Each structure stands twice: as structure tokens, then as C-alpha cells.
C-alpha positions as CSV (number, residue, x, y, z in Angstrom):
1,M,11.8,-22.1,16.8
2,T,8.2,-21.9,15.5
3,A,7.1,-18.4,14.3
4,F,4.2,-16.9,16.4
5,D,0.8,-17.2,14.7
6,Y,-0.5,-13.6,14.5
7,S,-3.7,-14.7,12.7
8,R,-5.1,-15.9,16.1
9,S,-4.2,-12.5,17.6
10,K,-5.9,-10.8,14.7
11,A,-9.1,-12.9,15.2
12,T,-9.1,-12.1,18.9
13,A,-8.6,-8.4,18.3
14,T,-11.3,-8.3,15.7
15,R,-13.8,-10.2,18.0
16,L,-13.1,-7.8,21.0
17,L,-13.1,-4.6,18.9
18,T,-16.4,-5.7,17.3
19,R,-17.9,-6.4,20.7
20,F,-16.8,-3.2,22.4
21,A,-17.0,-0.9,19.3
22,Q,-17.8,2.7,20.2
23,G,-20.0,5.1,18.1
24,T,-19.8,5.1,14.3
25,I,-16.3,5.1,13.0
26,T,-15.5,5.0,9.3
27,I,-12.3,5.2,7.4
28,V,-12.6,7.1,4.1
29,V,-9.9,5.9,1.7
30,M,-9.0,8.4,-1.0
31,T,-8.7,6.3,-4.2
32,P,-6.8,8.1,-7.1
33,G,-9.0,9.2,-10.0
34,T,-9.5,6.9,-13.0
35,G,-8.5,9.3,-15.7
36,P,-5.3,9.0,-17.8
37,S,-1.9,9.3,-15.9
38,Y,-1.4,12.9,-17.0
39,D,-4.8,13.9,-15.6
40,P,-6.3,11.2,-13.3
41,G,-8.9,13.6,-12.0
42,P,-9.9,14.1,-8.4
43,P,-9.6,11.3,-5.8
44,V,-12.7,9.2,-5.1
45,P,-13.6,8.8,-1.4
46,T,-14.5,5.2,-0.5
47,P,-15.9,4.9,3.1
48,T,-15.7,1.6,5.1
49,T,-17.1,1.2,8.6
50,L,-14.6,0.1,11.2
51,S,-15.0,-1.9,14.5
52,A,-13.1,0.4,16.7
53,T,-12.7,2.2,20.1
54,V,-11.7,5.8,20.7
55,K,-9.9,7.5,23.6
56,G,-7.7,10.5,24.2
57,V,-4.2,10.0,23.0
58,S,-1.6,8.4,25.3
59,K,0.8,10.7,27.1
60,Q,3.7,9.1,25.3
61,Y,2.6,10.5,22.0
62,V,2.0,14.0,23.4
63,D,5.5,13.9,25.0
64,A,7.0,12.8,21.7
65,G,5.5,15.9,20.0
66,L,3.4,13.8,17.6
67,V,0.1,15.2,18.8
68,T,-1.6,17.5,21.2
69,G,-3.5,16.5,24.3
70,S,-6.9,17.1,22.6
71,D,-6.2,14.6,19.8
72,L,-7.6,11.1,19.7
73,Q,-6.3,7.5,19.5
74,V,-8.5,5.0,17.6
75,T,-7.8,1.3,17.8
76,A,-9.5,-0.6,15.0
77,A,-9.9,-4.1,13.7
78,V,-8.0,-4.7,10.5
79,V,-10.1,-4.6,7.3
80,A,-8.9,-6.8,4.5
81,G,-8.1,-4.9,1.3
82,I,-7.5,-1.6,2.9
83,D,-4.0,-0.1,3.4
84,P,-4.5,3.1,5.4
85,D,-2.6,6.2,4.3
86,L,-2.2,9.7,5.7
87,A,-4.2,11.0,2.7
88,D,-7.2,9.1,4.1
89,Y,-9.3,10.3,7.0
90,L,-11.6,8.9,9.7
91,M,-15.2,9.9,10.4
92,I,-16.1,9.6,14.1
93,D,-19.8,10.1,14.8
94,G,-20.1,12.3,11.7
95,N,-17.0,14.4,12.4
96,R,-14.0,14.3,10.0
97,R,-10.7,13.5,11.8
98,D,-7.5,13.9,9.8
99,I,-5.0,11.1,10.4
100,V,-1.7,12.2,12.0
101,K,-0.1,8.8,12.3
102,F,-1.1,5.2,11.4
103,M,0.5,2.2,13.2
104,P,-0.3,-1.4,12.4
105,I,0.2,-3.6,15.5
106,P,2.6,-5.4,15.3
107,S,4.7,-3.1,13.1
108,A,5.8,-5.8,10.7
109,G,4.2,-9.0,9.4
110,T,0.5,-9.7,9.8
111,A,-1.3,-6.8,11.5
112,A,-3.6,-7.9,14.4
113,A,-5.0,-4.4,14.9
114,W,-4.6,-0.8,13.6
115,V,-4.0,2.3,15.7
116,F,-4.7,5.8,14.3
117,L,-3.7,9.1,15.9
118,V,-6.2,11.7,14.7
119,K,-6.8,15.4,15.2
120,G,-9.3,16.0,18.0
121,D,-10.9,19.1,16.3
122,G,-13.3,17.3,14.1
123,V,-15.4,19.1,11.5
124,A,-19.0,18.0,11.1
125,A,-19.8,16.5,7.7
């Protein structure tokens, strides 16, 4: 049996998320400081704009106790060279949103899209 080609799904997701992107959504990756290992210094924020959509979180996540009803779900196109982490955060229209959960879709192999669950109580930057 031939393996499914997720690169086509990724291209489709990227095209659609770029076309229907909402607002200004940026992932801010916190890169470790560049000092010596015993004192690397503060992390350096590196912002990258995402093609993404935002909506209220799905009821399934609230029922599972992962988030509250006021939190947000962000679906984004994959950006090469970025491996999101919970130490990173999203900026949505100028408001910082801490990442509660990150889920590549699919969960294994080549990601076609990213889903972030973020806190809904953003703080203006």
C-alpha cells in the first residue's frame, strides 16, 4: 500500500489559510540566549507572521478541561524552520496570547497545518 502524500494536504492548507487569513497573527519564538552554557542570558524573541484563522475553542477542549470557554483556537499554515513550543506565544492583532496547547495536524509525520489553543485574555503589547 502506498503511503498518503501529506505534502499535497500541506500545500492545500497553506493556500486556504493564506486566502482566508484573519487579522494579524504572529508567532513569537523564544530562542535561547547566545551566552555560555552556564549563563546563556535572556531568551531572544523572534516574531514570524502566520497565515491563520481564529475562532472560539471547540467544546471538546473545554469539556476535556484543557481550556475555558473564553480561550481561542488558532489554525495556521505550517512555517518551515519553526518548531512551536509552549514557551513561545502568539500575538493576535497586537494582543499577546499564551499558548496552552500546540497540535500539529496530523499528529505524526509531515504536518499539514498547526492548531494552537491560546488564552483568550490577551494583553496589549
